LUMDO-63010 format. One record per residue: residue in one letter; x, z, y of N, C-alpha, C in turn. Coordinates in steps of 0.1 Angstrom, whole numbers, plus 5000, padded with zeros to 4 digits. Layout:
AXZYXZYXZY ...
! end
This chain:
M474449284959474849324973476149264976 P476349184986477649114989478649214994 S479949184992481049264997481149245012 P481649355019481849345033482849235037 D482749185049483649085054485049145055 P486049085049487449135050488149115063 A487549055073488149035085488549165092 P489649165100490049295107489049335117 A488949465119487949525128488349485142 A487349485151487549465166488549575171 R489349535181490249635186489649745193 L490049865189489649995195490850075197 D490950145208491950255210491250385208 W491850475202491250605197491950725202 A491250815207491750945212491951035200 A493251055196493451135184493151285187 P492351345179491851485182492951585180 T492951685189493851805188493051925186 P492951975174492152085170492552215177 P491552305181491952425188492552535179 G492452515166492952625157493352565143 D493252655133493552605120492752495115 V493252415106492452305099492252345085 T491052365081490752405067489552315062 G489752255050488652175045489152095033 T488252005029488451915018488351775022 A489351695018489351555021489151475008 V487951415007487651324995488051184999 L489051134992489551004996489250894985 P489050764990488750654981490050624973 G489850514964490850484954492150424960 S493150414951494450364955494350214957 K494950174968495050024970495949964960 S497150024957498049964948497449944934 L496750044930496150034916494949934917 T494149944927492949854928493449704927 N494449674935494849534935495549484922 R496249574915496849544902495749524892 Y494749614892493649604882492949474885 L492649434897491949314900492649194894 V493949184896494749074891494649064876 L494849174869494849174855493449144850 A492449194856491049164852490749024853 A491248954864491048814865491748724855 L492848784849493648704839493248744825 A492348844823492048894810491148794802 G491048824789490148744781488748784780 T488448904785487048964785486849034798 P485549054802485249114815485749264816 S485949304829486449434832485549514841 L485649644841484849734850485849824857 L485949804870486849894879485949994886 R486150114882485250224887485950294899 A485150304910485550364923486850294928 P486850164929487950094935487950114950 L489150094956489150104971488549974976 R487749994987487249874994487849885008 S488849805010489449795023489849645026 R490449625037490649485040491649425029 D492649495025493549435015492949415002 T492049504997491449484984490349384985 L489649374996488549264997489249124998 L490349125004491148995005491548954991 M492049054983492449024969491248974961 A490149044962488949004954488548864958 Q488548834971488148704975489148594970 A490448624970491448534965491248504951 L490848604943490648574928489348504926 R488348524935487148444934487448304936 S488248274946488548134949489348064938 L489948144929490648084918489848084905 G488548124906487648104895487048234890 A487648344892487048474886485748514894 T484948584887483748644894483948794896 V483848834908484048974912482749024918 E482049104911480649144915480549294918 D479849324928479549464931478549524921 L478749634916477949704906477749844909 P476549884914476250024918476450114906 D477050234908477150334897476050434899 A476050534890474950634890474750704903 S475950724911475850794923475550704935 G475350574933475150484943476350414949 S477550454945478750394949478950254942 L479750174947479950044941481250024933 D481049994920482149954912482349804913 W483449754907483549614906483549564891 H482649464889482649404876483349264877 V484349244869485149124870485049044857 T484648914859484548824848485548714849 P486548704840487648614842487148474839 A487948374843487648234841488948154842 A488948034837490147944838490547944853 V491847944856492347944869492247804875 R491547794886491247664892492047644905 G492347524908492947484921491947434931 G492547374942491647324952491147424962 S491847534964491347644972492347684982 T491947764992492947825001492747985001 V493848055000493848194999494248255013 D493448345018493748415031494448545026 C495648555030496448685026496248795036 G495748765048495648865058497048915061 L497249045061498549105062498949185049 A498349145038498449215026499649165017 G500649255016501749215008501349184993 T500449264988500049244974499349114972 V498549064982497948934981498948824982 M499748824992500748714994501748704983 R501948814976503048814965502448814951 F501348884949500748894935499948764931 V499348694941498448584938499148454935 P500248424942500948294939501348284924 P501848384917502148364903500848334894 V499748384899498448354892498048204896 A498248164908497948034913498747924906 A499947964901500847874893500147824880 L499147904876498447864864497247774867 A496947744879495747674883495947524879 D494747454879494747314876494847224888 G495347274899495547194911496147284922 P496247224934496947294945496147414950 V496947524954496347644960497147674973 A496547664984497247694997497147835001 F498247895007498248035011498648045026 D497948125033498348155047497748295050 G498048345062497648485065497748505080 D497748635084497848675098499148625103 A499248625117500548575123501648665118 Q501448795118502548885113502948865099 A502048815091502348785077503348675075 R503348585085504248465084505748505085 V506048625089507448665090507848765079 R506948795070507248885059507948805048 P509048865042509748785032509048745020 M509148625016508548565004509548494995 G510648465000511648374994511948414979 P512248534976512648574962511548534952 V510248564955509248534945508948384944 L509048314955508848164955510048104947 H511248144950512348084942512248114927 A511848234924511648274910510648194903 L509448164910508448084904508947944902 R509747894911510247754908511147754896 A511947864894512847874883512047884870 L510847934871509947954859509147834856 G509147734865508447604862507447564872 A507247644883506247604893506747514904 T505847434910506247354921505547414933 I506347434944505847504956506347434968 D505447404977505747344990505647445001 D506847495006506847585017507747535028 G508047415028508847355039510147415041 G510647485030511947545031512047675038 R510847725042510847855050511047975042 G510547985030510448105022509548205028 T508548155035507448245041506148175040 L505048245044503748175046503948085058 P503147975058502247925048502947835038 F502347835026502947745015501747705006 T502047614997501147564987501747564973 V501047624964501447624950500747504943 L501447414937500947294931500847314916 G499747374912499547414898499247294890 T499647304877499447194867498647254855 G498147374856497347424845498047514835 R499347514837500147604828501447634834 M502147744829503447774834504347804822 P505547744822506547764811506947904810 G507347964821507848104821509248114815 G509648234810510948254805511748354813 P513048344813513948434820514148394835 V514248494844514548454858515348574864 T516248544873516948654880516648634895 L516448754901516148754915516648874922 D516748874935517148994943515849054949 A515449164943514249234948514549354957 S515749354963516049474971515249484984 A514549374988513649384999512249434996 S511849424983510449464980510349464964 S509849574959509549584945508349494941 Q507549454951506449364948506849224942 F508149184945508549054940508649064924 I509049184919509049194905507649214899 S506849304905505549324900504749194900 A504949114910504148984910504348904898 L505648894894505948804882505448874869 L505549004868505149074856503649064854 L502849074865501449084863500848954857 A501448834861500948714855501748664843 G502848734840503748684830503148674816 A502248754812501648744799500948614796 R500548554807499748424806500748304806 Y502048324808502948214808503348174794 D503648054791503848004777504948094770 D506048124777507048204771507148344776 G506048394782506048524789507048514801 V507548634804508548634815509548744813 T510748724816511848824816512448824830 V512248934837512748944851513949034852 H514948984857516249064859516549074874 H516649194879517049214893518549224894 A519049144904520449154907520649174922 G521049284926521249314940521249464943 E521049504955520949654959519849714951 P519749844950518649914942517349864947 V516349854938515049814941514349924948 P513749904960512950004967511650034960 S511150154962509750184957509650154942 E510650194934510550164920509350224913 P508850334917507550374911506450274910 H506450184920505450074920505649984908 I506849964904507149884892506649954880 E506850084879506350164868504850164868 M504250164879502750144880502350014874 T503049904878502749774872502849774857 V503949824852504149834837503049904831 E502650024836501550104830500250034830 T499949964841498649894842498649774832 L499749704831499949594821499649654806 R500249764804500049824790498549864788 D497949914799496549944798495749814794 A496149704798495449574795495949514782 G496849584774497249544761498549454761 A499149444773500349364773501549434766 I502449354761503649414755504749404765 V505249514770506249524781507449604776 D508649544778509849614775510649634788 D510749764791511449804803512649894800 S513149884788514149974783515549954789 E515749834794517049794799517049804814 P517949874821517949884835517949754842 N517049744852516949624861516449504854 T515849524842515249414834513949454829 W512949354830511549384825511149254817 R510549274805510149164797508649184794 V507849084797506449074793506248964783 E505749004771505548904761504348814764 P504348694759503048614761501948664752 S500848684758499648744750498448724758 E497248744752496048754759495848894764 L495348914776495149044782493749094778 A493549224776492249274773491549324786 G490249314786489449364797489649514799 L489449564811489749704815488449774818 D488449904815487349994820488150114825 V488350114838489250214844488650284856 Q488950414858488650484870489850484879 V489750434891490850424900491150554907 E492450594906492850724912492750724927 P492550834933492550844948493950794953 D493950744965495150684971496050804976 L497150834970497950954973498750934986 S499050814989499750785002498850805013 N497550765012496550785022496250935024 A496551015014496251155015497251225024 A498451165026499551235032499151295046 P498551215055498251275068497251395067 F496251385058495251495057495951625052 L496751615042497451725038498451785048 A499051695056499951735067499251815077 A497951795079497251865089497352015087 A497252055074497352205072498752255075 L499752175073501152215077501352235092 V500852135099500952125114500152235121 C498952245117497952335124497852475118 G498352485106497952605098496552585092 G496352655081495052635074495352585060 R494352525054494352495040493552365038 V494152265032493452135030493652105015 T492452065009492452024995492051874994 V492751804985492351664981491951674967 P490651664964490251674950490651544942 G490651564928490951454920492351414919 W493351494924494751454924495151454909 P495751344905496051334890497251424886 Q497151474874498251554869499451464865 H499251344862500251244859499951114867 T500851054874500550934881501850854883 T501750724885502850644889502850614904 Q501850674911501850644926502950714933 A503650634941504850694949504350794958 G503150794963502650894972502551034967 D502751054954502751184948503951264953 A504951194959506151264964505751354976 I504651334982504251414994504151554990 R503951594978503851734973505251804976 D506351744971507651804973508051794988 I507651694995508051675009507451785017 L506151815016505451915024505952055020 D506252075007506852195003508252225010 A509052115011510352125018510152155033 M509052105039508852125053508152255056 G507852335046507352465049505952505044 A505352405037503952435032503952505019 D502852565016502652615002501752514995 V502252454984501652344977501252384963 S499952364959499552394946498752284940 L498952244927498252144920497452214909 T496152204909495252254899494352144894 R493452184884492552084879491552034890 E491352124900490452084911491051984921 G492351984922493051894931494251954937 L494851894947496051934954495652004967 T496152134968495952204980497252234987 V497252215000498352245009497952355019 A498652455020498452565030499652575039 G499452595052500552605061500252715072 T501352745079501252845090501352785104 G501552655105501752585117503252565121 E504152615113505552595115506052485106 V506752395111507252275104508752275104 S509352265093510852265091511352125090 G512552105096513151975095513751955080 V513951835077514351795063515451685064 D516151675053517051555050516451495037 L515851375039515151315028515651175025 D515751135012515850995008514450955003 L513850865011512550815008512550675002 H513650634996513750504990512650464981 D512250564972511250534963509750564968 A509650624979508350654985508350625000 S508850495003509050465017507750455025 E506550435018505350425025504950555032 L505550665028505350795035506150805047 T507050715050507950735062507250755075 P506250685079505650705092505050845093 V504350895083503751035084504851135084 V505851115076506951215076507751215089 A507951095095508651085108507851165118 A506451155118505651225128505851375126 L505851415113506051565110507351605115 A508451525113509751555117509851575133 A509051495140509051505154508451635159 L507651695150506951825154507751945148 A508851915141509552025134510452105144 D510852225139511652315147513152295145 S513552195137514952175134515152025131 P516351975132516551825130516251775116 S515851645115515551585103516351445102 Q516551405090517051275087516351215076 I515851085078515151005068516150895064 R516450885051517350785046516750695036 G517450585033517050505021515950405023 V515550385036514250305039514550185048 G515750135047516050015055515149895052 H514549895040513749785036512349785043 I511949895049510649895056510749825070 R511849775073511949685085511149555082 G510949525070510249395066508849425061 H508249535065506849565061505949505072 E504749565074503749505083504449485097 T505349575101506149555112507549615108 D508549605117509749685115509449825118 R509149895107508650035109509650135115 L510950115112511950205118511950185133 A512050055137512050035152510850075159 A509650055152508350095158508250245159 L508650315149508550465150509550515160 A510750465161511650515171511150485185 R510650365187510150335200508950425205 E508050435196506850515199507050665200 L507850715192508250865193509050885206 Q509950795209510650815222509750805234 A508750715233507850705244507050835247 L506850915237506151045238507151155241 G508451125243509451225246510251265234 G510151205223510851245211512351205212 N513151285205514551255203514851195190 V514851055190514850975178515950865179 S516650845169517650735168517550665155 E517650535155517650455143519050455136 T519050465123520250435116520150305108 E521150265100520950145093519850145083 D519650265077518650275067517550385069 G517450425082516450535084516350585098 L516150705100515950765113516550905114 R517050945126517451085129516451135139 I515951245137514951305146515251445149 S515351485162515651625166514451675174 P514351815174513251865182513351835197 A512151805203512051775217510651795221 P510351835233508951855238508251715239 L507051705233506351575233505151585243 S504751475248503551465257502751345253 G501451345257500551245253500851105259 G500251005254500450875258499850775248 L500050645251499550545242500550525230 F500050535218500950515206500550385200 H501450285202501250155197501350145182 T500550055176500550055161501049925155 Y501149815162501849695157501049645145 A499749655145498949605133499349665120 D499849795121500349865109499549985106 H498849985095497950095092498650235091 R499950235086500650365085501050415099 M501150325109501450375123500250455128 V499050405125497850475129497850625124 M498250635111498250765105499250855112 A500450795115501450875122500950925135 G500250835143499750875156498750985155 A497950985144496951085142497651225140 V498651225132499451345129500051405142 L500651315150501151365163500051425171 G498851365172497851415180497351555176 L497651605164497251735159497851845168 R499051815174499751915182499951875196 V499851745199500151685212498851635218 P498351705228497051655234497351525241 G496351435241496451315249497051195242 V497251205229497751085222496550995219 T496750865224495750765222496350665212 V495750635201496250545191495650405193 E496550315196496150175199495650105186 D494550025188494049935178493850015165 V493050115165492850205153492250125142 G491550015145490849945134491849885124 T493149875127494149825118494249905106 V493750035106493850125095492950075084 G491949985087491049935077491749855066 K493049825068493849755058493849835045 T493849975046493850055034492750165034 L492250205046491350315046490450305058 P489350215056488450195068487750315073 E487650425064486950545069487850645075 F489050605078490050705083489650795094 T489150725105488850815117487650905114 S486650865107485550955104485951065095 L486751035085487351145076488151235084 W489051185093489951265101489151355110 E488251305117487451385127486651485120 G486151455108485351555100486251665096 L487551635092488451745088488951835099 V489251765110489851855121488851905131 G487551865129486551935137486251875150 S486651745152486451685165485251585165 S484551575175483451475176483851355184 R485051355189485551235197485551115188 G485250995194485250875187486150775193 A486050645189486850545194486350495207 V487350455216486950395229487450255229 R486650165235487050025235488149995244 A489149915239490349885247490049795258 
! end
């Protein structure tokens, strides 16, 4: 059975449902994008085949699977006993002569070039128009220092071509990863296949979303890599063959945030089953955040349950390590009964869009009292009204708009299909949870 087309969905504007009362239910969510794409890269570089159970199938992960196929790996759909599709990955020598479509996926545009440096010929990279302004310079400069030849016209962004020679010397490299932890993860994931391994040293402001580097280290160790992360801001991966994986992909905890938030905003009780007792996912921080904003949060063997009364408290939060939660938290803050400040997330100006500017603009358009700071947002209570909530091709903006619609009638989320980047089933899951039968309307 072939994988779905990873192309973005046709543009639809969506009337975000406003439930008439409490929201109570269970939200069963697909696997983590961050874990799925890391496992895919490691499986393609391993010495034996891998089985990825319950992986996420979204635009970003389909683009990653296709990128690795173009470099020689075989990524096949394999039905499990329940009829769901796992991925069976058979590695092969990395080959050149192909073009990689990165879409708007940061993991593809950053994780795949270090793999392509092992290819036996050129590999061209490009993506969506918005992807061409996302920063790539640190990882490209680091790859050059490690022995790769890259033609990017001096831009430090897409499009570019990695001119592979069939091997990479590797060794030590210093870079500034203060714009994205993905720069470090990218080099670590491929480093075991470099002749001398790789030692990555970060020099600059604190690395954002550092739990994602911890995730990378843990997945590397799952594949048998020897990783030394004992020294601050330095990570060493020894040269070695990677072992095939047989792993169950955890649910995506960041994608769970809006569903759990529904119980806080509307009152009621929402459970996400399968929540891990231990995880490296940054989205796990939503537990403490919702607790601080007034929810009753409990984690059991059955999953994570959030109960609320409909009252939302303002917060002062540093989301530096969990910045992907910023849009949903900002939406909650706009519904709170006291002021909030979100700090430590200046780096999200370089994500799918400038998320701070986008959130401020769209919340203000609905009547919100919002101001940007250098590294975050200040949000104070203000009456909100419905209107068009622009999403800027950013999946997290879709989720923020949906949360606002829980309490503000008449919110229409622009281009809802962009949520397919990480959760194609979002609107159906959302409408099933909040009890609305309203669907998408064509723009």
